[in-house]
N, C-alpha and C positions, 0 to 999 in steps of 0.2 A: 612674691607674688605680683600678678601683673593687674592694674585699675581695671574696673567697669569697663570703661571707655574705652581701652586695647581692647578688651573680650570682645566689647560689641564691633569695633571694626574688622577684627577678625572674621567672628562670625558673618557678618558681611559679606566679608571676602569668601568665605567659603561658600554661602548661600548662592552669589554670582558665577563660581564655578558650578554649581548645580542646575542653575537656571542657563547656565552655556551647553548645557550639554555633558560636562565633564563630573561624574558623581559616583567614580570609583575613587576612594578617600585616599588608596597610595599614588595613585595618578596624581589625586590633587597638589598632597603633600609634594610629589615630586617637582610638579610643574612651579610650585610656589619657591622650592628651593633652589632650582634654574633662575629664576625670575630675582630671589634675594642673593644669589651667586652674582648675578648678572651689576646687581645694586653695589653689591660691595667692592665688585673689581673695581667699578668707578670710582668708588668713596675711596678705598686705601690707595688708589695712584693718586689722586688728588690730594690726600693728606700726606702722602710720603713725598712728593712734589713741593709741598709748604715745608713740610722737615728740614727736607733737603737746601731750600734757597736760605732757611735759616742759619742753618749751620755749614753754607758754602760749600755743600757737597756736591759732586755730579750726580745727575739722576738720569735718566733713560727709561720715558713713561711706555708702557705696556701699547697707548694706543698711541704713539708718535711714528710709527712706519706706515707706508700702506699696507692693506692687506688685502693677500691674492686668496682668490677662490676660484678654482678652475683657469680659465682665463681671462677672467673680471679682477678689475680692482679698484679697490674702496681706501679712502682716508680713515685712518684708526680713529679718528677723533670722531668721526659721524656715529661711532660706535658704543658711544659711552650714555650712560644713563641721562644723565642731563642732556647732553645732545637730539635723542630722539624722544625722551619723553612728552614732547609737546607736538610731534608732528599730528597730520590725521589719523585715524585708527589705520586706516585702508597702507598707509604709505608705512606707518610703523610695523604692521603686521609683514608686509614684504621684507621690509630691513630685517626684522627679526629672523623670518623664516630663512633669507638669503643671504645673510652676513654676521649675525649677532652670531646663532646657535653654530654654525661653524667654526666662527672665531672660535669661541669658549673651548670648543671642542679638541680645537689643535692647539691649546695652550701648554700642553703637554711638558713641550720640549722648552718651555720656558718655568728655571729651578725657581724663580719667585713666588709664582702661583702653588701654593701648596693642595689649592682646591680643583686644582685642571685636572689630575689624574682620574677624579671622580668622574669627571663630566665627559668624558671620553668615547661613549655612548649614548650622550644625552639625545632624546627625540622631543620636540618641542609638538604639542599635543592640544597648544589651545585651539580650538576647532574656528573661531571668528574675530576678524579685528575688533569687534563692539567687545568680547570678552576680556582680549588684549588689554583693551585701552582702561576697562574695567578693573582689572589686574594693578595697572601701573598706578593708578590713580588711589587705591585702595593701598599699596605699597609704601607711596609718599605719605600717606594720612600716619600709617602704620610708624613707618621711620621717624616720622616728626613726633608724633607722641611719646617713643621710645627717645628721642633724644633730649626731650623733656624731666624723663623718669629719674628720679633719685635713684633707684634700684642699681646695684653693682652689676645684677647680670640679667638685664630685662630682654638681651638677648636671645640668651638662653630660657627663660621661662613664657618669651613668647613660642620658641620653638616646642619645647614641651606640651604648650596648651594646644598647637597644631598637631602633636603626637598623639595628645588625648583621644582628637577626632578619630582616630583609626579604630581606640576603643569604644568610643562612644558611638560609633556606626554600624559596630556587631560585624562589622567585616576585618578577616586579619587580625582582629583582637589577639590572636595567640602571641602575636610578636612582642606584647607588652605586659612584660611582668611589673604588678605593682609600686608604684612608685615608692612607697613607705615601706614595703618588703625588701626592694633595693638599697635604699636607706639604712634599713636595719640590718642588712647583713654586711655592709661596708662597716658600719658603724661596730659592728663585733669583730672584726678584721684589722680595722683602723690601720689602713695603709701609710707608708713609711715614704718620705721620697727620694729613698735608695731603692724603690720596690720597681719592679719591671712586672705590668700587669695586664691579665690576659682575657678574653672571654671568648671561645671556638665556636661558639653561637651567638654573635653579638644582636642580631637584629636591629634596632633601634641606637644601641650603645648605650644604653639605660644603665650598667654597671658601671661602664667606662666613665662614663661621665658622672657619676656621683661619687664615684671615687676620687674624681680629679675634682668635683667639689669640695669633696671632705678634706683634701689635701690642703687644697687654697685655703680652708678655713680653719684647719690646724696647724699648718707647718708654713707659713705664707713667707714668714720671713728665712726660713731655711730654703725654699725652692726661688724664690724669685729675688733674692738678695747674694747669689751664689750662682755664677754666671754657669760652672758646669751642671749643676743639679736643674738650673733652669734649662738649659740646652736638652736635657734628659725628658723633662717633663713635658717639653714642647716637641720631641721629634722623637723618642724612643721609651719612652716609658709605658703606653697604652699600644695594644694590640686587638684587632678584631676583627674575629673570619665569619663568613655568610655564605649560604650559596644562593642570596637572592639578591641580584645585583641592584635592584630598587631600594631594598632596605640597605644596601651597602652604602646608597647614595645620602639617602638619610642619616643614617649613622652616624658617616663622616661628619657633614654637616651638621650635625646634631653638637658631636665633639669639637669642632670649628668656632661654633655660634656659643661655645662654652670656654672659647680663651685658647683650646689648644691646636697649635699652629697645623702640625704633620703628624696625624693618630695615624698608624697602620692599620688602616681598615682595607682587608681584600678578600676578593672570592678564594672562597677556599672550601672544598670538602674535607670539615677537620677527620672524619671516622676513615678516611683513602689514604691511599700511599704517597697521595701529593701533599700531605702535612708530613714534614720530614720535623718536626719541631720535637726535639728531645730535652730535658733537663736545661730548659733555658729559662721559666720565668718564676718569679717569687710569691707571685699572687694571682690565684685564678676566682674570678668570680662568676657565676654560672647560673642558667637555666635552662640547659638545653632542652631541645626538644624531644617529645617524648612520641614519635610516629611509628611506632610497632616495629615490624621488623626489616631487616637491610639484607640481600645476598651477602653469601660470602665472599665472593669474588669483589664485590667492592668496598671491602671492609680490610684495613691494614692487618698483615698476618702477626704482627708483635702483639695487636689489641685481643685478638682471637686466642692467643697464647695464655693470657691473665685469666680469660673466660671466656670459652666457645661458645656464642650466641650470636642471634642475630637482633637481640632487642639494645635499640640505640640506648635507652637509659642507662643499661649494664655498661656498655661499650665508651660511652662517655667517661665512666668513671675511672676506666681503665686509661683512656686519655690523658686523662688531667694526672694520672700518675706520671704518666710517662713525659708530659710535656713541663711539669715543676721539677727546678733543680731539687736538689736535696737541702731540707730545710724551709721547702716550699709548703704555701699554704694555701687551701681551697675550703672555700663556703659554696655550696652547691644545693639547689633546689632537685629534691627526687621524687619520682611519685612514691606512695604507700608502697606500694608491692616489691619495692627495692630494698625494704626493712626488713620485711619477713617472709620475701619469695621463697620458695624451698626446691626448687629446681638445683641442680648442680652448679650452673652458672651464676644465678643469684648466691648462691652459699661460696662460692669460686671467690668473688669479687669482695664481698661482706670482709672474707675472709682476709684477702691481701692486704685490705687497707686495717683491720685490725692486729694482725698478726707480724707483716711486716712493714707498716709503718703506722703513726697516733693518730688513733680515732680521738677526737677532743670531746664532741658534743654531736647531741641528734634532736631536733627541736620538731616537734608535731605542729604541724599547723591544721586549723579546720578546714573541712571541706570546702567551704564557702570563700576563702581567699581569693579562688580565681573567677569566681563568678563575675558575668553571667553568660560566660563562654567555656567553662568547665566547672564541674563539681566534684573535681577529682579530688582526693585527699593528698597531703605533699605534707614532705619533710623537708628541713636543711641538715644536711652533712658538713662537718666541722672537721675537717683533718688534716695533717702534715705529713708531710713525705720525708722518709728517713730513711726509707730500705732496711731498715734493722730494726723492726716493731718499735715499741716505746709506750704502746697502748695498757695504762695501768686501770685508772676508772674513765668510765666515762658518764659526761652529765648529759642526763635528760630534762627536757623542759615541754611540759603540754601546755603549750598556746591556746587556750578559751577565746580569745577577742582581739582584735588588731585594729580597732576604732572605727569598725564600719559594721553595719547589718551582714549579717551571711546570709543575704538573700539577693536576688536579682538586682535589688535597687543600689545596694552599698551605699547606705545612705551612713553619716557620722555620727559615732555613738558614744556614750562615756568610757566605755570598758574598754581595757586596753593594754593589753600584756608587755607591749613591746619595750616599753621604760625599764621594766621590770627584767626583761630578760637580757637585757644589754645592760643594765648594773649587776646581774647576779654573775654573769659571764665573763665580767669584767675581773668579778672578786670572789672568784671560786673557791677558796681558802676558807669562805664563810657556809658555803653549801656542805663542805664533810657532814655534819653531824643532820641535816635535811633525812626527815621521815619518808617511805615510800608511799605516803597518803599524802603528801605536799604536791603543788606544780611542778618543781624540780628537785632532782636530788641523782646522786649517782649510783653507779652500778659498777662492782667488780667486773674486769672482764674475765675471770676466771665465769661468772656466773654466765655471761654472753656465751663463754665458749660452750660449756655445756647445754647450751639450749640453743644449738646449730649455729651461730652467731646471728641470733634473730636479734633485730636492732627495733620491734615494736613496741612503744613504749607498752603498752599495754598490758606487754610478756612480764613487766615488772613493778607496775605501778599496783599499790595496795589499793583496797574502798572498804572504807569505812561504813559498815551499815549501824545505823541507829537503830535501838530498840524500840518498837512504838506498842503501847499498852493499850488492849483495847479492854471494854468490860466486857463482864461475864456474861455467857447465855443468858442466866435468869434475869440480870440488869437490863440485857436488851430485850427480854421479854416483856417485862413489866412494863417497860417502856412504852411498847406496842400497846401492851393492853388499857395504857394511859390515853393514847393518841386515838385507840378505838372510841373509847369512851365521850372523850369531846368530840368527834364527828358526830356519834349516833346523838350527842346532846345537841350539836349546832342545827343536825337534821329534822330533829323534832321540834326546834325553834323555829326554822323555818316553816315547817308544814306547817304548825301555827299560826303562823303570819299569813300566810295563804289562805288558810280555810277562814281565818277571821272579818 
């Protein structure tokens, strides 16, 4: 967690953008991302220069040569953060507009920079020299505080705090799946150092970041003391796709600030023919968009063969099955309608998962989880791609609390089923004798098939009705007469007092 001092500095930076006329939270985070990248580029160049000097190795600085823009030339050293940070505001603003941004946009040819490909269409939007000066000073303060922090991942925490601003603003909050729900899903799936992980609708890369953090916490030695696995972790483990270029840049930066050097975060319409991924990933973690209907013309033909529909929530399930290799696992969030919808397409995708693959769990979440942005009820499906069945008994859990109030405020509360969900899912053998009246229980496949593949927990959960004994009519009438007599006596006493 970040300190109060650091939070105050970030809040002040955010307020400076608002006062300077930049109010769209995505624009603000995008511009902060660019400025952090520019500073990081200078810092990493300095660090690598010092390390190379100590080891006696040759080193060529990114800023060593003359930078050419159009027919003009400038000394690359002048583009370093430390070189321009103390310039007068107007001069610094001109340098940023005319030189620094063109420089970072053209870094793509430099293989040493993992950030560069996400900056290709960067646009400098800071409207005034004064705002730029305030942002540079604020970032210097933030980086200074980060340098004193004992936290191993203060950079990641800072970026997560920034991303929280999207949700708090109420604008584009749909991009943010609550962090504790993401973490729960990662804990349920327990990623391994050998996994290849994908989120086909990655947004800010929350699932990928959380998976990376889980691996660092639980498999640090297996990954970072093994050259091949470290290379896999840094360059070929994480894949994310999105159709919003701003979110891609933010998502990529989020991954990089959490220590993944070169995540594969790219622009792609995952449901279209431009997505040719098949049998590629061992783990998919996702909360895909439920934005209604698409045109058949825009959807990949092989997905329509599994379930002919225009509904994105069903098409994404078909996509997950295609993208996973045999033995690959998936945990995804779906709207409740997916679990019990009666259309041919709804039944077809549920049948595909249950009959031809292995459905393991259905976790029903309360409707307040995504408040204040949406009140829709959702669930989590966990399944494994087998292509030859394997569903035997499906584990259901009725989550009633997630550690936060289920109103728009989402304030912390003591009730929280998440630890119980994780513990029980990891010990499913102990769930076999649970009754249907309890919060979690197994349902045999045959019963689900008999119910048209309905996966709604209410279809199988049993409610215990406690017998309540009420007094007889005679007793109630006797009590009423006694009460009437007391009232009459009280009125007589009051009348006597008034007349006296």
